[in-house]
C-alpha positions in Angstrom: 92.7 102.0 84.6 93.5 103.1 89.0 94.9 106.5 89.8 95.9 106.6 93.0 98.9 107.9 95.3 100.8 105.5 96.5 103.7 106.5 95.0 102.9 110.1 96.5 102.8 108.6 99.7 105.0 105.9 100.1 103.4 103.8 102.9 102.2 100.4 103.9 98.3 100.8 104.4 98.1 103.3 101.3 100.5 100.6 99.3 97.2 98.2 100.4 94.8 100.4 99.3 96.4 100.7 95.6 96.8 97.1 95.6 93.3 95.7 96.8 91.6 97.7 93.9 94.3 96.8 91.0 94.2 93.0 92.0 90.7 93.3 93.5 89.7 94.7 90.2 92.5 92.2 88.1 90.2 89.3 89.9 87.4 90.2 88.2 88.7 89.5 85.1 90.3 93.2 83.8 93.7 94.2 82.8 94.4 96.2 85.2 97.2 99.5 85.4 98.0 101.8 87.8 99.0 105.8 87.2 99.7 108.1 89.6 100.1 112.0 87.8 99.0 114.3 90.3 101.4 117.0 89.7 102.0 117.1 93.3 105.1 116.8 95.2 105.5 114.1 97.0 105.9 113.3 101.1 108.7 111.7 102.2 107.7 109.5 105.6 111.3 109.5 106.6 112.1 113.6 106.9 108.0 114.4 107.5 107.9 116.3 104.9 106.6 117.4 101.3 109.6 117.1 99.3 110.4 117.9 95.2 112.9 114.8 94.9 110.6 112.0 94.3 112.7 108.7 94.1 111.9 107.5 97.4 108.2 107.1 96.4 109.1 106.1 93.3 111.2 103.1 94.2 108.4 102.8 97.0 105.5 101.9 94.1 108.1 99.5 91.7 108.4 97.1 94.6 105.1 97.1 95.5 104.0 96.5 92.0 107.2 94.5 91.1 105.9 92.0 95.0 102.7 91.0 92.7 103.9 90.2 88.5 102.7 94.2 87.9 106.3 95.6 86.7 105.1 96.2 83.5 101.7 98.2 84.6 102.1 101.4 86.7 103.3 104.6 85.9 104.5 107.5 88.0 104.4 110.9 86.0 106.9 113.7 87.6 106.1 116.7 86.6 108.7 118.9 87.9 108.2 122.5 89.6 107.2 124.7 86.6 103.3 125.4 87.4 101.0 125.8 84.8 103.5 124.0 82.3 103.4 120.5 84.0 101.6 118.9 81.2 104.7 119.8 79.0 107.4 118.5 80.5 107.9 115.8 83.2 109.8 113.0 83.7 108.1 109.2 83.0 108.5 106.2 85.0 107.4 102.9 84.6 105.3 102.7 81.6 106.7 105.3 79.0 104.6 108.4 78.1 103.8 107.3 74.9 102.3 103.8 76.3 100.6 105.7 78.8 98.8 107.7 76.3 97.8 104.8 74.2 96.6 103.1 77.0 93.9 106.7 77.8 92.9 106.2 74.5 92.4 102.6 74.6 90.6 101.8 78.4 87.6 101.3 78.8 87.5 103.1 82.6 89.3 105.3 84.9 89.2 104.7 88.6 90.0 108.0 90.3 90.8 106.9 94.1 90.8 108.9 96.8 90.0 111.3 94.2 93.8 111.4 93.9 94.7 113.1 90.5 93.1 115.6 88.1 91.8 114.6 84.8 94.1 115.9 82.3 92.8 116.4 78.8 94.1 112.7 77.8 92.1 111.4 80.3 89.0 112.5 79.7 88.8 110.3 76.2 88.2 107.7 78.6 84.2 106.7 78.6 84.0 105.5 81.5 85.2 107.7 84.2 85.0 107.1 88.3 85.7 109.4 91.5 85.6 106.6 94.2 85.9 109.1 97.6 87.2 107.3 100.6 87.1 110.1 102.3 83.1 111.4 102.2 82.2 114.8 103.9 84.4 116.8 102.2 83.3 117.8 98.6 80.0 117.4 99.3 80.3 120.4 101.4 81.9 122.2 99.3 80.0 121.0 96.4 76.6 122.6 98.5 78.6 125.9 99.5 79.8 126.7 95.8 83.2 125.8 95.2 83.4 126.0 91.6 86.5 124.1 91.0 85.2 121.2 93.5 82.6 121.4 91.0 84.2 121.0 87.9 86.7 118.4 89.2 83.9 116.0 89.8 82.1 117.0 87.0 85.1 116.1 85.0 83.9 112.4 86.2 81.2 110.7 84.7 80.2 108.6 88.2 80.7 109.4 92.1 80.9 106.6 94.8 81.7 107.5 98.7 83.0 105.3 101.4 80.2 107.8 103.2 77.6 105.1 103.0 74.5 107.1 104.9 75.4 109.9 102.7 72.3 111.8 101.8 70.1 110.0 105.0 67.8 111.8 107.2 70.2 111.0 110.6 72.7 113.0 108.6 72.7 116.7 108.3 74.9 117.1 104.9 73.4 117.3 101.6 73.9 115.6 98.7 74.0 117.8 95.9 74.5 118.3 91.6 75.9 114.6 92.0 74.9 111.1 92.2 76.5 109.8 95.3 76.4 106.0 95.5 77.8 104.3 98.5 81.0 102.4 98.0 82.9 100.3 100.6 87.0 99.8 100.9 87.3 96.3 99.3 90.2 93.7 100.9 91.4 90.9 99.4 91.2 88.2 102.7 93.1 85.8 100.6 96.3 88.3 101.2 95.7 88.3 105.1 96.4 85.4 107.1 93.7 84.9 109.8 95.9 82.5 111.7 94.5 83.1 115.4 96.5 83.8 118.3 94.9 85.3 122.0 98.7 85.4 123.3 98.5 88.5 121.2 97.8 91.3 124.2 97.4 94.8 122.3 94.7 96.4 120.7 96.3 99.0 117.3 96.0 101.8 115.7 98.4 103.3 112.6 97.5 107.4 113.8 98.4 110.5 112.4 97.4 112.6 115.8 96.4 115.9 114.3 95.0 117.2 110.7 94.8 120.9 109.7 94.1 121.8 107.1 90.7 120.4 106.1 88.6 121.8 108.8 84.6 122.9 107.5 82.2 125.3 108.5 79.1 124.2 107.4 75.3 125.7 108.8 76.4 127.2 112.0 79.2 124.1 112.7 82.6 123.8 112.3 83.6 119.3 111.8 87.2 118.9 112.2 89.3 117.0 109.3 91.1 114.7 112.7 91.2 112.0 114.9 92.5 114.2 118.3 89.9 115.4 119.8 87.7 112.1 120.6 91.0 110.3 121.6 91.4 113.0 124.0 87.6 112.5 125.3 88.8 108.4 125.7 91.6 110.3 127.6 91.3 108.5 130.4 90.4 104.3 128.4 93.5 102.7 129.8 92.8 103.2 133.1 89.3 101.7 132.6 90.5 98.3 130.4 93.7 96.5 131.9 94.3 95.5 127.4 97.3 97.3 126.6 96.6 100.1 124.2 99.0 100.8 121.1 99.3 104.7 118.9 101.2 103.8 116.3 101.3 107.8 116.4 102.2 109.6 113.4 103.2 113.6 114.5 102.1 115.5 118.0 104.0 117.9 119.8 106.0 116.4 123.6 102.5 117.8 125.4 100.4 115.6 123.8 102.7 112.5 123.0 103.7 112.9 127.6 99.7 113.6 128.2 99.1 109.8 126.5 101.6 107.9 127.5 100.6 109.7 131.2 97.2 108.4 131.1 98.4 104.4 130.3 98.9 104.5 126.2 101.4 102.8 124.5 103.1 105.0 121.6 105.0 103.2 119.3 106.5 104.7 115.8 103.9 105.5 112.5 106.8 104.8 110.2 107.8 102.0 111.9 104.6 99.9 111.5 104.4 101.2 107.8 106.9 102.2 105.9 106.5 98.9 103.7 103.6 96.5 102.8 106.0 94.2 105.4 105.8 96.5 108.9 102.0 97.7 108.0 101.0 93.8 107.6 103.1 92.2 110.7 102.2 95.4 112.7 98.5 93.9 112.3 100.0 90.5 112.4 101.1 90.8 115.8 97.9 92.5 117.6 95.2 91.1 119.6 93.1 94.0 117.4 92.5 97.0 116.6 90.7 99.9 118.7 90.3 103.1 116.8 88.4 106.6 117.2 87.4 108.6 113.7 87.5 112.2 112.7 85.7 114.3 114.0 84.9 115.1 110.2 83.0 111.6 109.4 81.5 111.0 112.9 78.9 113.8 113.5 78.0 114.1 110.8 77.0 110.6 110.6 78.4 109.8 107.8 78.4 106.0 107.3 82.0 105.4 106.9 84.7 103.0 107.3 88.3 102.5 107.1 90.8 101.0 104.8 93.1 100.2 107.5 90.1 98.4 109.5 89.3 96.5 106.7 92.9 94.8 106.9 92.7 94.0 110.3 88.9 92.1 110.3 91.0 90.4 106.9 93.6 89.5 109.6 91.5 87.9 112.2 91.9 90.9 114.3 88.9 92.5 116.2 87.8 96.0 115.4 86.4 99.0 118.6 86.0 101.7 115.9 84.0 104.8 116.5 80.1 104.7 115.4 80.2 106.9 112.3 76.8 105.3 111.2 78.5 102.1 109.4 76.2 99.6 111.5 73.3 100.3 109.2 75.3 98.6 106.3 77.8 95.9 108.1 76.3 94.3 111.4 78.4 95.0 114.6 78.4 92.8 118.0 80.9 89.7 116.9 84.2 90.7 115.2 83.7 94.3 114.7 82.0 96.6 116.9 80.8 100.1 117.2 81.4 102.4 120.0 80.0 106.3 120.5 81.1 106.6 124.6 84.0 105.5 126.8 81.1 103.1 128.7 80.4 101.1 125.1 84.2 100.4 124.0 85.3 99.4 127.5 82.4 96.6 127.1 83.8 95.9 123.4 86.9 95.3 124.8 86.2 93.3 127.2 83.3 91.0 125.1 86.1 90.5 122.7 88.6 89.2 125.5 86.2 86.7 127.0 86.2 84.7 123.8 88.7 85.6 121.4 88.4 82.9 119.0 85.0 83.7 118.3 85.6 87.2 117.9 88.8 86.8 115.8 86.7 84.1 113.7 83.9 86.4 112.9 86.1 89.9 112.2 87.7 87.7 109.3 83.7 86.5 108.1 82.8 90.7 108.3 85.9 91.1 106.1 85.2 88.3 104.0 81.0 88.9 103.5 80.5 92.8 103.5 84.3 94.3 102.2 85.3 91.3 99.9 87.0 93.1 96.5 84.7 90.3 94.9 81.9 92.0 96.0 82.6 95.2 96.4 84.0 96.1 93.0 82.1 94.1 90.9 78.8 96.0 92.4 81.2 99.3 92.2 81.4 98.0 88.6 77.9 97.2 87.6 76.7 100.4 88.9 79.6 102.4 86.8 78.0 100.2 83.5 80.8 98.4 83.2 
């Protein structure tokens, strides 16, 4: 059973993240079901706000699942808004409550991807409960600071995996305590992504939120920021340093921030238009020349080794990726199809290198996706290390 949040955050990139787990595990021979039962209100991207009405997210999730013959393999539980009694009432979409309870009793394993769902009493019956951390550092710091709520929530799982492949290493300042965090990576199914090379594509693009708030961390005299905008600001002049058009499909940002970006040559488009559905997201990636992006301060300065679920989609589509160095180059080769940068000069050089031999780097991007992020490899390793 895969627990996730594609109905709670109904956007194309989140949908693809869920599918790469559900379909990837299915390809390994598992009988897979998808479940959302977080007790939290959903986000509605049309109004850019958390809402009480889950109908938009449920419809999005139903469409995602039916597209891949999973119409009878998903459940979204809407617990309502009655606080502590959410476990008593609720509306079940997809699978019935009885069917869901039967699955919990008989499941071999639960994969809690993003740690998006608290584990309720009935889920604790499952013998293997896997926590898959897609945004590293935050939980490790909470544990190190003695946050009992975080320790208890993580302790409800039997196995712990993180996209922070470099955590616990000498060059990362973040301690790994109490739990055996094993490295994993975002899986992708390359067969679902058309990798036709199109040298006529002009724009390097990405899809991103301008500024995240509420999850910054103070630890051992440092403040680590849960946001990308600081790193984009450090590269504000990049469009003036390259002839390559650079597009941000941007969520958020006030008028001043947007004016600042456009004034320095960044092309701004709407994140919702680029990601309101699986198809829209895939088309956005497909018409791009490649991806240029930065990473959150939190994962960069800690040398976490994190890599993006979005970037693996670009790679699978044969789109070269230029992304900020988080330490992932220790585990995944760079310099052909995938480039890590620390400085403005390295970012400019990477774009120029790709443009000199674009077909070569397009093919190399696809190879990186297949060899280092292919769902068959990533998830078979995860299953083996989770005692499945």
